[in-house]
N, C-alpha and C positions, 0 to 999 in steps of 0.2 A: 725319403721313403722309410718306413719302419724297417730297421735292419733284420727283424725277425720274420718278415714276410718276403718270401722269395718271389721275384717278378715272373710269374707264369700266367698263362691264359686262365687257368683254373682259379688262381688267386684274384685275377682281375675280375672274373665273373662274380666271385664271392664278394669282393669289395664293392662292385657296382650294385649288387643286390642289397647289401647292407646300407649303402648310400641311399638307394631308392626307398627302402623301408624307413630309414631315418627321416627322410623328407616327408613321407606319408605320415609318419608318427607325429612329426612337428605340426603338420597341417591339421591333423585331428585334435591334437592338444590345443592348438590355437583356436579352433572352432569351439571346443569344449569350454575353454576359458571365456570366450566371448558370450556363450550361452549363459554360463554361470554368473558373469558380471551383469548381464541384463536381468537375470533372475534376482540377484541380490539388490540391484537398484530398485526394482519393482517392490521388493519386500521392504526396503528402507522407506519408500514413499508411503506404503501402507502403514508402517509402524508410526511414522510421523502423524498421519491422519488419525489413527486410533489413539495415540497419546494425547492429541489435542482434544478429542472427544472425552477421553477419560478425565482429563483435568476439568472440563466443563461439567460433566455429570457428577464427579466427586464434589465439586463446589455446590451444586444443587442439592446433593444428598445431605451434605453437612448442614446446609441452611435449613432443610426440612427437619433434620434431626435436632437442631438447636431449637426450632419452634416447638417440636414435640416435647423436648426437655422442659421448656418454659411452661407449656400448657399442662403437661401430665406429671412433671417432676422427674428428676434424673433417676431416682430409685425405682419408680414404676417402669420407666423405659428400660432400665437395666434388667429388671425382673422379667419383662416380656421378651427380651432378647435371648434369654435362656431357652426359650421354646423354639428358637430358629434352629433347624437341624444342620448338622455339619455336612459339608460337601464331601461325599465319598464315592462318587460315581464317575470319576474322570478316567477316560480310556485313551490310550495313545497308540496310534497306528503309524505306519510310515509309507511314503511314496518315494520313488527314485527320480532324481533329476540328474541326468548324465552320470549316473553311478553314485550320486550323493544321496544318502538316506535322509529325507526330510520328514519331521514329525507332523502328524495330523491328530489334533486333540479334539475329543468329543466328550460330552458329559450330559447327564440328565439333571436338570436344575431341580434340586429338592424343594425349593421354595416357590416354584412357579405354578403349583397346582391349587389345592384348597387354601382358603384364607388361613393365616396362622394366628390371627387375633380375632376376638369377638368384636362385634360392632360397638358394644358399649364400653369396651376396654380401652380403646385407642381413639385418637383423632385422625383426621385425614392426613395430617403431616407425618404421622408415624407410617402410614401406608405408603405415602409418597417416598419417604426415606428408604423403606424396605425395597420398593421397586427400583429406585435409583441405585442402591447398593447392589441389587441383583444385576442391573445393567452393567455396573462397573465390573462385577465379577466376570460376566461374559466377555467384556472387553479385555480384561487382564489376561484371561485364558487365551484369547486370540493373540494378544500382544506377546505373551510368552512363547507361543508357538512360532510366531514370525521372527522374534529375536533369536530363538534357538536355531531356526532354519538359516537365518542370515549368518550366524556364527559358523555353522557347519559349512555353508557355502564359502565363507571367507577362508576357512582352513583348506578346503579343497582347491580354491583358486590359487592360494599360495603354493601348494604342492604342484599343481598343474603348471604354474609359471616357472617353478624351479626345474621341472623336467623339460619343459619347452626350451628354457635357456640353455640347459645342458646339451640338448640336441643341436640347437642353433649355433652355440658358441664353441662347442667342443667336438661332438660326434660328426656333424655334417662337414665342418671344415677339415677335420682329420681325414675322413674318407674321400672327400673331394681331392685333397692333395695326394692321397694314396693312389686313387684311380689314375690321376694325371701322371704320377711318377711311374706306375707300372706300364701305362700306355706308352710313355716316352721311351722306357727301357726296351719294351717289346718292339717298338717301331725302329729303334736304333739297331736292335739285333737283326730285324728283317732287312734293313739296309746293308748291314755288314754281310749277311748271308747272301743277298743279291749281288753285292760287289764280288764276294768270293766266288760265287758261281760263274759270274761273267769272266773273271780271271781264269778260272779252270777251263771254261769253254774256249777262251781265246788261245790258251796254251795247247789245247787239244787240236 
């Protein structure tokens, strides 16, 4: 028993309460960890799927761009790209998953409205390339959101695991031993007191 804790009924109650709360805390942390692990596994699967699509669409976009360069000339294609507006409408919000702030990214695609090029200026390959690169941009924004979320979840899982281990391997065993020690000491005192009273009663 901890020499600084006197074996009284009051300290026994305090130790039992701490032990009960520690076990409840461990159960909650264990559940939180499991939820976060499931969430990060789902995100990893989505990230793999999106990455596969990005690779495919990128390849299609570059093939279309190569055809446009051949038919229109690299200088003309480069000149037309100057008219493509920069993306400046990305907004980031957050949602909470077991206390972990997960980013939600949204934006207004600046190149998805009116045609950027005149009908006589370009070939269909240029339009295909623009649409493909727009699609890639959408996918990259989704992927960045998922990867950032997965990173935050991984950090939280590590912290949660560390706290759960501290409760399981240190706090709970310590207070389990403390409760047992105080109970044994109090029971021994009760037996001694019972024996003493029996002796006094017999002498009387």
